[in-house]
Each structure stands twice: as C-alpha cells, then as structure tokens.
C-alpha positions in Angstrom: -20.1 145.3 183.4 -23.7 143.7 183.0 -22.4 140.9 180.8 -19.4 140.2 183.1 -22.1 139.7 186.0 -24.5 137.8 183.6 -21.7 135.6 183.0 -20.8 135.2 186.6 -24.3 134.4 187.6 -24.5 131.9 185.0 -21.4 130.1 186.0 -22.8 130.1 189.7 -26.1 128.7 188.6 -24.4 126.1 186.6 -22.2 125.1 189.6 -24.9 125.1 191.9 -27.3 122.8 189.6 -28.0 119.1 190.9 -30.8 116.4 190.6 -33.3 118.1 192.7 -32.3 115.8 195.8 -32.6 117.5 199.1 -34.5 120.5 200.3 -33.4 124.2 200.8 -31.0 126.7 199.3 -27.7 126.3 197.7 -25.7 129.6 197.4 -22.5 131.4 195.9 -21.6 134.7 196.9 -21.5 137.4 194.0 -17.8 138.8 194.0 -17.1 142.4 194.4 -20.7 143.5 195.5 -21.3 146.2 197.8 -23.8 147.0 200.4 -26.5 144.1 200.9 -25.5 140.6 201.0 -25.8 139.1 197.2 -25.6 135.5 196.2 -26.5 133.7 193.3 -28.7 130.4 194.3 -30.8 127.8 193.4 -33.6 126.3 195.5 -34.4 122.4 195.8 -35.8 120.3 195.2 -37.3 122.5 192.2 -33.6 123.6 191.0 -35.0 126.8 190.5 -32.2 129.7 189.8 -32.6 132.7 192.2 -30.7 135.8 193.4 -30.5 136.3 197.4 -30.2 139.5 198.9 -29.8 140.0 202.5 -30.1 142.8 204.9 -29.1 143.4 208.2 -31.4 145.9 209.6 -34.5 146.6 207.7 -37.8 145.6 207.9 -38.9 143.7 204.8 -42.0 144.5 203.0 -45.1 142.2 203.7 -45.3 139.2 201.4 -48.5 140.4 199.5 -46.4 144.1 198.7 -43.7 142.3 196.6 -43.7 142.1 192.9 -44.2 138.7 191.0 -45.7 137.4 187.7 -44.0 137.7 184.5 -41.8 134.6 184.9 -40.3 135.4 188.4 -41.6 135.8 191.8 -40.0 137.7 194.9 -40.3 136.3 198.4 -39.1 136.1 201.9 -36.6 133.2 202.5 -35.1 131.5 205.5 -31.5 131.0 204.6 -30.0 129.9 207.6 -27.5 132.9 207.8 -28.0 135.9 209.7 -30.1 139.0 208.6 -33.2 139.2 206.7 -33.3 138.0 203.0 -35.3 138.0 199.8 -35.3 136.1 197.0 -35.7 136.9 193.2 -36.9 133.4 192.0 -37.1 132.5 188.3 -40.7 130.7 187.8 -40.8 127.7 185.4 -42.6 129.6 182.6 -40.1 132.0 182.8 -37.2 132.8 180.0 -33.9 131.8 181.6 -32.1 134.5 179.3 -34.4 137.3 180.5 -34.3 136.4 183.7 -30.6 136.1 183.7 -30.6 139.8 182.1 -33.0 140.9 184.6 -30.7 139.4 187.6 -27.5 141.0 186.2 -29.1 144.4 186.1 -30.6 143.9 189.6 -26.7 143.1 191.1 -25.1 145.9 188.7 -27.7 148.6 190.1 -27.1 147.4 193.8 -23.2 147.1 193.6 -23.3 150.7 191.8 -24.9 152.3 194.7 -22.1 153.1 197.2 -22.3 154.1 200.8 -26.1 154.5 200.9 -28.6 153.3 203.7 -30.1 149.6 203.7 -33.7 151.1 203.3 -32.4 153.0 200.2 -31.0 149.7 198.9 -34.1 148.1 199.5 -36.3 150.8 197.8 -34.0 150.4 194.6 -34.3 146.8 194.7 -38.0 146.8 194.7 -38.4 149.6 192.2 -35.8 147.8 189.8 -37.3 144.6 190.0 -41.0 146.2 189.6 -39.5 148.1 186.5 -38.5 144.7 185.0 -42.0 143.3 185.8 -43.2 146.2 183.7 -41.0 145.5 180.9 -41.6 141.9 180.8 -45.5 142.6 180.7 -45.1 144.5 177.4 -45.8 142.5 174.2 -43.6 144.0 171.9 -39.9 144.0 171.6 -37.8 147.2 170.6 -39.5 150.5 171.0 -41.4 151.8 167.9 -40.2 154.9 166.0 -42.6 157.1 167.8 -41.5 155.9 171.2 -37.9 156.1 170.2 -38.3 159.6 168.9 -40.2 160.6 172.2 -37.1 159.1 174.5 -34.8 160.7 172.3 -36.7 164.0 173.3 -36.9 163.5 176.7 -33.1 162.8 177.1 -32.4 165.7 175.1 -34.5 167.7 177.7 -32.8 166.3 180.5 -29.4 166.8 179.0 -30.3 170.6 178.9 -31.2 171.1 182.5 -28.2 169.2 183.8 -25.7 171.1 181.6 -27.4 174.2 183.0 -26.9 173.4 186.3 -29.9 171.4 187.7 -28.7 168.5 189.7 -28.6 164.9 188.1 -30.8 163.6 190.9 -33.4 166.2 190.9 -33.8 165.5 186.9 -33.7 162.0 187.1 -36.2 161.9 190.2 -38.4 164.3 188.4 -38.5 162.0 185.0 -42.0 160.7 185.0 -42.2 160.0 181.1 -41.3 156.4 181.6 -44.2 156.0 184.5 -46.7 157.6 182.2 -46.9 160.8 184.1 -49.1 163.5 183.1 -45.9 165.5 182.3 -42.3 164.2 181.2 -40.6 165.8 184.3 -42.2 166.7 187.5 -39.7 169.3 189.1 -40.5 170.8 192.4 -43.9 172.3 192.1 -43.4 172.7 188.5 -43.3 170.5 185.3 -42.0 169.9 181.7 -44.1 168.3 178.9 -41.5 167.1 176.1 -42.8 167.3 172.5 -40.4 165.8 169.8 -40.6 166.1 165.8 -38.8 165.0 162.7 -41.0 167.6 160.6 -39.0 170.4 159.0 -41.9 172.6 158.2 -44.2 173.5 161.2 -43.7 171.8 164.4 -46.5 169.6 165.2 -47.1 168.8 168.9 -49.7 166.3 169.9 -51.4 166.9 173.3 -53.2 163.4 174.6 -55.7 165.1 177.1 -57.2 167.9 178.4 -55.3 167.7 181.5 -51.8 167.8 179.9 -51.3 171.4 179.4 -53.1 172.2 182.5 -51.0 174.2 185.0 -53.7 174.2 187.7 -51.9 171.6 189.6 -47.9 172.3 188.5 -46.8 175.7 188.3 -44.6 176.8 186.4 -45.3 174.4 183.3 -43.4 174.4 180.6 -43.5 172.7 176.9 -40.2 171.6 175.9 -40.0 171.5 171.8 -37.3 169.0 170.5 -36.5 169.3 166.7 -34.7 166.6 165.1 -33.5 165.7 161.5 -32.2 162.3 160.3 -28.9 162.1 159.0 -25.1 161.7 159.4 -23.4 163.7 162.6 -26.3 162.8 164.7 -26.5 160.4 167.4 -28.6 156.9 167.6 -31.0 156.5 170.8 -28.0 154.1 172.2 -25.6 156.6 171.7 -27.9 159.3 173.6 -28.3 157.1 176.4 -24.6 156.6 176.5 -24.0 160.3 176.8 -26.6 160.4 179.5 -24.8 157.8 181.6 -21.6 159.8 181.5 -23.3 162.8 182.5 -24.7 161.5 185.4 -22.1 158.9 186.1 -21.0 160.5 189.3 -23.9 160.6 191.1 -25.1 156.8 191.6 -28.3 157.4 192.8 -29.4 159.6 190.1 -27.9 156.7 187.6 -29.8 154.1 189.3 -33.2 156.1 188.6 -31.9 156.7 185.2 -31.5 153.0 184.3 -34.9 152.2 186.3 -36.5 154.6 183.9 -35.0 153.2 180.9 -36.3 149.7 181.9 -39.8 151.1 182.3 -40.0 152.6 178.9 -38.9 149.8 177.4 -35.3 150.5 176.6 -32.6 147.8 177.1 -29.0 147.7 176.1 -29.5 144.3 174.2 -32.1 145.8 171.8 -29.3 148.6 170.8 -29.0 147.2 167.2 -32.6 148.0 166.6 -31.9 151.5 166.9 -30.2 152.5 163.5 -31.8 156.2 163.1 -29.2 159.0 163.7 -31.2 161.9 165.4 -29.3 165.2 164.6 -30.5 168.1 167.2 -31.9 171.2 165.7 -33.2 174.4 167.6 -35.1 173.3 170.5 -37.5 175.8 172.7 -38.9 175.8 175.9 -42.2 177.9 176.2 -44.0 178.7 179.4 -47.7 177.4 179.3 -49.9 180.0 180.9 -53.2 182.0 179.5 -51.6 183.1 176.9 -50.6 179.7 175.4 -53.1 178.2 173.0 -54.6 175.1 174.8 -57.6 173.1 175.7 -58.1 172.2 179.4 -60.9 171.0 181.9 -61.7 174.8 182.8 -61.8 176.1 179.2 -63.9 173.6 177.2 -67.7 173.6 177.2 -69.3 171.7 179.9 -69.9 167.9 179.0 -66.7 167.6 177.1 -64.6 165.1 179.2 -61.8 164.1 176.8 -59.8 165.5 173.8 -56.8 164.8 171.8 -55.6 167.5 169.7 -52.6 168.8 168.0 -50.9 172.5 168.1 -48.1 173.7 165.6 -45.5 175.3 167.8 -44.4 177.5 165.1 -47.7 179.1 164.4 -48.2 180.2 168.0 -47.1 183.7 169.1 -45.5 182.9 172.8 -42.0 183.9 173.9 -39.6 181.4 174.4 -37.7 180.6 177.7 -34.1 179.9 178.1 -33.2 176.6 180.0 -31.5 178.9 182.8 -35.0 180.9 183.0 -36.7 177.4 183.5 -34.7 176.4 185.9 -35.0 179.8 187.8 -38.7 179.9 188.0 -39.0 176.2 189.1 -36.8 177.4 192.0 -34.2 175.2 194.1 -35.1 171.7 194.4 
C-alpha cells in the first residue's frame, strides 16, 4: 500500500514540476483519501515538493509548535481553498527519497484512520511527523542486534497481552519503549518492563537505572522476561511486525499508534532485508516487582548514590511468576 501511495505522490510531483516561474501552490488531490483533504503539491518559485493537509473545523497549532528540521518543515499555508491548511515541505537539504517515504507513510496513516474527529486526525498527523523527525535525526541505519532483540521482546509482550484480552488500543497507547519511557509499557496505573535474552544458561537482565524497577510511581510493576533462541522455525523481526499488524488491523487507532512507535524506535519496512535473524520464542515469564524482588532503587541504596546500572539473573531469583491473565487482572480495566 505504501509503495502505491509513494508512486502516486512521485507521479504527482513530476506532473507539477515547472521552471520555477510564478508564485504559489500547484496541487493534485491524492486519490482514495479519507478524513482531511490531502494533496501532493509543489510551491513556487522554489519548486519544493510538499504534502498539503486541509482541515475544515480545527484550530491548528501555533507555527512555533510545529515540527521542522531534518530535511523538512511544517507550516501554515494559504492555498486559496476553504479550510485551514498545513504543508509538509521538503527542505533543499533533505533527501527526496526519504521525504517521499515519510510523505507516503503519513498519507497511509491518515487514510487508514476511518471515521475519527478532525482533532484526532491532526494529532495523528503531528505525532507521525514527529516520529519521522526523530527517525531522521538518528545517525545509524537499521537497528543494531541489541535493539533488534529488544524490539522483538516488546512485540512478544504486546502479543501476549492482546491475545489474553487486553484491548489493542490500550496496549499500543501504553507502549512507551520507543519513546524512551522509564518502562516499556505504561498501562493504567501500572507498568511492564521487558527484558529479552538469547542466553540459554541463566537469564541476564540489565537494569539501566535506579528508577527502572522502582514501583513508587506506578503500581503494579511487572518485569516481562522473553527468552529467544536463533534457528529455523522462528520469525524474523519484520515477520513479527507483520504478525502484530494482523493482530490489531481491525483497530485503526491502535494500528496508527503502532506504526508511529515503529518509526520512533527506528524500524522501517524498507530496512527489512537487514533483519535476517530468526527468533524462536522460548518460555517467557511475568514477575511482580515488589519488596521481595531483588533490586536497587533510590530509596534502598546508601545516601549519595545517584545512579546505578546493574544486572540481575532472573533464573537465580526466587520470586513467583504471574500469568498474563494475573497481570491484566492486577492492572485492572483500562
């Protein structure tokens, strides 16, 4: 779908291209779009490629609150048409191919929203563009091995929660791992921190700070341990992403949140060829993090210690495991 939209946008930009004479916008509507008005466009005299998004009854953010940088800008524009319009415009320094991928992804996100309010569509638009802004600011390409494993674990945890009855929207709305949240999932008043390993002896889990396993702010707090092995019969990261998309496909709002999370974490489908490792899911576990769980927190370390990074062997601790149903029951209705 994204490739079809990408091809349509490129064709529109080619048709609109000119010698830079005149001033203003030249536009072509994007076929099959829903919700807001969507048009591929060029602005003259600079001949800049753009996507225009129009709203009938919504107050747009102030110019200073709009995302910009990393090869693009977002601005208020006067198209001469009814409504309030935002333009996503390529900067001269921005890659045309990457800008087209971003534009096609934004269009696909907005056209998949279905019947939601214009305010919700505006939120999705800005959130999606900010996700791409974060992605474009990254210095690397595809995810490294550790980040690839971490994302596989977060998808595994999300799949367990949804399969056990938690709503797809609640899970995706609570997925904070891509946003560098303190825990990977914030669900209601509770949270889940996901740790993944390929080790077959022991289960080393690296705790990144004193606050990561501190339940003083969010309760209940669970640690989800996902053990994988590499080999035939498993699923690559792109396959796991595809499976999650199928699980939540009927909830367009959840799917939009999921896709935005993927961009934030640095996963794009165009990099699928780089993810060749096949992860076989082993036995996982949920453990309630409470006073019986061995951990370092701001309230338990000696005065003056302000930061710590440490490792726990989950196979060596004597704490009861919880079922995914127990986790959902303790977190409560969302």
